[in-house]
ChimeraX commands (.cxc) that place a marker at each C-alpha (Angstrom):
marker #1 position 2.68,-65.40,85.45 radius 0.5
marker #1 position 3.91,-68.87,86.01 radius 0.5
marker #1 position 2.09,-72.04,86.86 radius 0.5
marker #1 position 1.21,-72.25,90.53 radius 0.5
marker #1 position 0.92,-68.52,91.13 radius 0.5
marker #1 position -2.41,-66.92,91.82 radius 0.5
marker #1 position -3.87,-63.86,90.20 radius 0.5
marker #1 position -3.96,-60.90,92.61 radius 0.5
marker #1 position -7.48,-60.19,93.85 radius 0.5
marker #1 position -7.44,-56.61,92.56 radius 0.5
marker #1 position -6.65,-57.87,89.06 radius 0.5
marker #1 position -9.39,-60.52,89.22 radius 0.5
marker #1 position -11.91,-57.90,90.31 radius 0.5
marker #1 position -10.88,-55.50,87.56 radius 0.5
marker #1 position -11.23,-58.19,84.92 radius 0.5
marker #1 position -14.54,-59.38,86.39 radius 0.5
marker #1 position -15.83,-55.82,86.02 radius 0.5
marker #1 position -14.70,-55.76,82.38 radius 0.5
marker #1 position -16.53,-59.05,81.77 radius 0.5
marker #1 position -19.66,-57.80,83.59 radius 0.5
marker #1 position -19.58,-60.58,86.17 radius 0.5
marker #1 position -18.37,-58.60,89.16 radius 0.5
marker #1 position -21.90,-58.22,90.53 radius 0.5
marker #1 position -22.18,-62.01,90.69 radius 0.5
marker #1 position -18.87,-62.20,92.53 radius 0.5
marker #1 position -19.99,-59.59,95.06 radius 0.5
marker #1 position -23.51,-60.93,95.50 radius 0.5
marker #1 position -22.40,-64.52,96.04 radius 0.5
marker #1 position -19.35,-63.67,98.12 radius 0.5
marker #1 position -16.71,-64.98,95.75 radius 0.5
marker #1 position -16.07,-66.88,92.57 radius 0.5
marker #1 position -17.84,-70.10,93.63 radius 0.5
marker #1 position -20.96,-69.41,91.58 radius 0.5
marker #1 position -19.18,-67.91,88.58 radius 0.5
marker #1 position -19.32,-70.24,85.58 radius 0.5
marker #1 position -16.21,-72.14,84.63 radius 0.5
marker #1 position -16.29,-70.37,81.27 radius 0.5
marker #1 position -16.21,-66.96,82.97 radius 0.5
marker #1 position -13.43,-68.08,85.32 radius 0.5
marker #1 position -11.49,-69.27,82.29 radius 0.5
marker #1 position -12.04,-65.89,80.63 radius 0.5
marker #1 position -10.65,-64.16,83.73 radius 0.5
marker #1 position -7.52,-66.34,83.58 radius 0.5
marker #1 position -7.19,-65.79,79.83 radius 0.5
marker #1 position -7.30,-62.00,80.21 radius 0.5
marker #1 position -4.83,-62.11,83.11 radius 0.5
marker #1 position -2.39,-64.16,81.04 radius 0.5
marker #1 position -2.79,-61.76,78.10 radius 0.5
marker #1 position -2.04,-58.82,80.39 radius 0.5
marker #1 position 0.99,-60.55,81.85 radius 0.5
marker #1 position 2.39,-61.41,78.43 radius 0.5
marker #1 position 1.93,-57.83,77.24 radius 0.5
marker #1 position 3.90,-56.56,80.25 radius 0.5
marker #1 position 6.71,-59.02,79.54 radius 0.5
marker #1 position 7.28,-57.75,76.01 radius 0.5
marker link #1:1,2 radius 0.2
marker link #1:2,3 radius 0.2
marker link #1:3,4 radius 0.2
marker link #1:4,5 radius 0.2
marker link #1:5,6 radius 0.2
marker link #1:6,7 radius 0.2
marker link #1:7,8 radius 0.2
marker link #1:8,9 radius 0.2
marker link #1:9,10 radius 0.2
marker link #1:10,11 radius 0.2
marker link #1:11,12 radius 0.2
marker link #1:12,13 radius 0.2
marker link #1:13,14 radius 0.2
marker link #1:14,15 radius 0.2
marker link #1:15,16 radius 0.2
marker link #1:16,17 radius 0.2
marker link #1:17,18 radius 0.2
marker link #1:18,19 radius 0.2
marker link #1:19,20 radius 0.2
marker link #1:20,21 radius 0.2
marker link #1:21,22 radius 0.2
marker link #1:22,23 radius 0.2
marker link #1:23,24 radius 0.2
marker link #1:24,25 radius 0.2
marker link #1:25,26 radius 0.2
marker link #1:26,27 radius 0.2
marker link #1:27,28 radius 0.2
marker link #1:28,29 radius 0.2
marker link #1:29,30 radius 0.2
marker link #1:30,31 radius 0.2
marker link #1:31,32 radius 0.2
marker link #1:32,33 radius 0.2
marker link #1:33,34 radius 0.2
marker link #1:34,35 radius 0.2
marker link #1:35,36 radius 0.2
marker link #1:36,37 radius 0.2
marker link #1:37,38 radius 0.2
marker link #1:38,39 radius 0.2
marker link #1:39,40 radius 0.2
marker link #1:40,41 radius 0.2
marker link #1:41,42 radius 0.2
marker link #1:42,43 radius 0.2
marker link #1:43,44 radius 0.2
marker link #1:44,45 radius 0.2
marker link #1:45,46 radius 0.2
marker link #1:46,47 radius 0.2
marker link #1:47,48 radius 0.2
marker link #1:48,49 radius 0.2
marker link #1:49,50 radius 0.2
marker link #1:50,51 radius 0.2
marker link #1:51,52 radius 0.2
marker link #1:52,53 radius 0.2
marker link #1:53,54 radius 0.2
marker link #1:54,55 radius 0.2
view
């Protein structure tokens, strides 16, 4: 992924499930009430996945 591109929603949801925060996302109708730490963890995992695919 490059700067300025967004993470596909399906990928964000999959990672949120792995991090056990998907219920918060569903209950609150989005990522607005997810902590910045958890949002950062979502981005971190997405970048890790993207770099693995590039190898």
